[in-house]
C-alpha positions, 0 to 999 in steps of 0.5 A: 566344974561338976565332978562326975560321980561313979555309979552305985554297985549293982544290986543284982548278981551276974548270971552265967558270967553276964552283968545286968544291964544298968540304965541311968535315967536322963534329965528331963520331965518328958516321962511321968514314970520310970515305966514310961521312959523304959517303954520309950527307950528300950526296943522290946515293947510295952508288954515286955516292960510291963511283964518285967516290972510285974515280975520284979525283974527291974530294980533300983540301987537298993535292989528293990523292985521298981513298981509300975507307977514309980515316979520318974526321977532324973539321975536314978539308976535301974538294973535288970537282966536282959533275956539272953538270945539263943546262942550257938556254942562256939565249939573251940576252947579258950586257953589261958596263957597267963594269970596273976592277981592283975591280969588274965591273958587268953588265947581266943579261938576264931568265931568267939566274940570278946565281950557281950554285944549284939547277939553274942552275950553269954557265948563270949570270951569274957563270960566264959572266962568269968565262969571258968575261972570264977572271977566275976570282976574280970573285964576286958582291957581291949577287944579282938574281932569275933572272927580273929583268933589270938591273944586278948587281955583281961583285968582282974581288979576293976580299979586297975582296968583303966590303967591297962586300957590306957596302954592300948589307947596310948599305943604302948602295947606292941602287937603282932599278928599273923595271917595266911593269904595268897602269895604275890611274887610281884609284891615288894615286902616288907613295907609299911602301909599308910591310909585313911580308913573310915567305918560307918555305923551300920555298914559291915565293911570299912573303906579307905578314903582320901585324907590324912592317914589314920591307919599304919601297918607293917607287912612282912613276908615270913614264908611262902609255899606254892600260892600261899604265904604267911605274913607278919602284920604289925599295926601301930594304930587300931582302926576297925578291920585295919589289917584286913583292909590293908591286906586286901588293898595290897591285893592279897586278902586274908583267907576266909575274909567275908568282907574284903575285898567284897562283902559275901553272903553272911556265914550261917549260924553254926557254920565254923568252917573256913575261919578267917586266917588272922591271928593275934600272935603277940602282945608286949608291954610294960605292966602299968601296975607292977612295972614288969615287962610282959611278952605273951605269944600264942602257940596257935597255928593257922589251919590253912597253913598247916593243911590248906585242904583241911581248912578248905573242906572245913 
């Protein structure tokens, strides 16, 4: 059995808290040069690839610029920095709840993506924290939806990241969320919701289907005021949009949700009004490296509960 080897370290530094892109050339002889493969693989066009090669922006493991005629070698690594998109700055702070030699636990605001992805690259929690805390090795142990606020855990040492990520993979983290949604006096709570949720690639919303449940959520009523209520949500699984799907299925969709129960028009870039009223309130787990018992709680308050009128008017 062939042992999988770790990739060599990046010869390029981070820029603005963002790692360079690393590509490994796959097996095969379909391409004569590295350039030919990059043109076929990357959706930016041959002209852009040629400009990057000419400028020395694509390098090999030794940090040497890859020339336009470099022969294709299967298994070879190349690195480059992507051109960052113009990003609207999310005008809310990210607060550090805990920091030690192993972990950073941050309280992420609504609208800020956790890690670079798609059109959100430098304006993400990971890139911000790398810059603000001067920890270039910082990595995410898990992810939180861009529209959801609350606690996110990051690792300081790359060699420990797998141990912390396994906590979430193996469901050894107790997670509690809080949501503001309509109050339904006929809805019997607390209850545990079980269903099968699927999320298809390229489709914005997840959906419930028949079959063996793969999503389990505990829903509790914390308090009620007029037509609104504050709920505690405790997921024991981690399907995409699970809590949002389950609350919508119960007939009390979370305030500000643009996908459930129906997909609405996309929120314009820079529109930070009426954030989704969902908060990752608590994380509790046994540290796999130090053995310490951790319990972190966000002090953040959901705006619609503090002042519904203020949330509605933005």
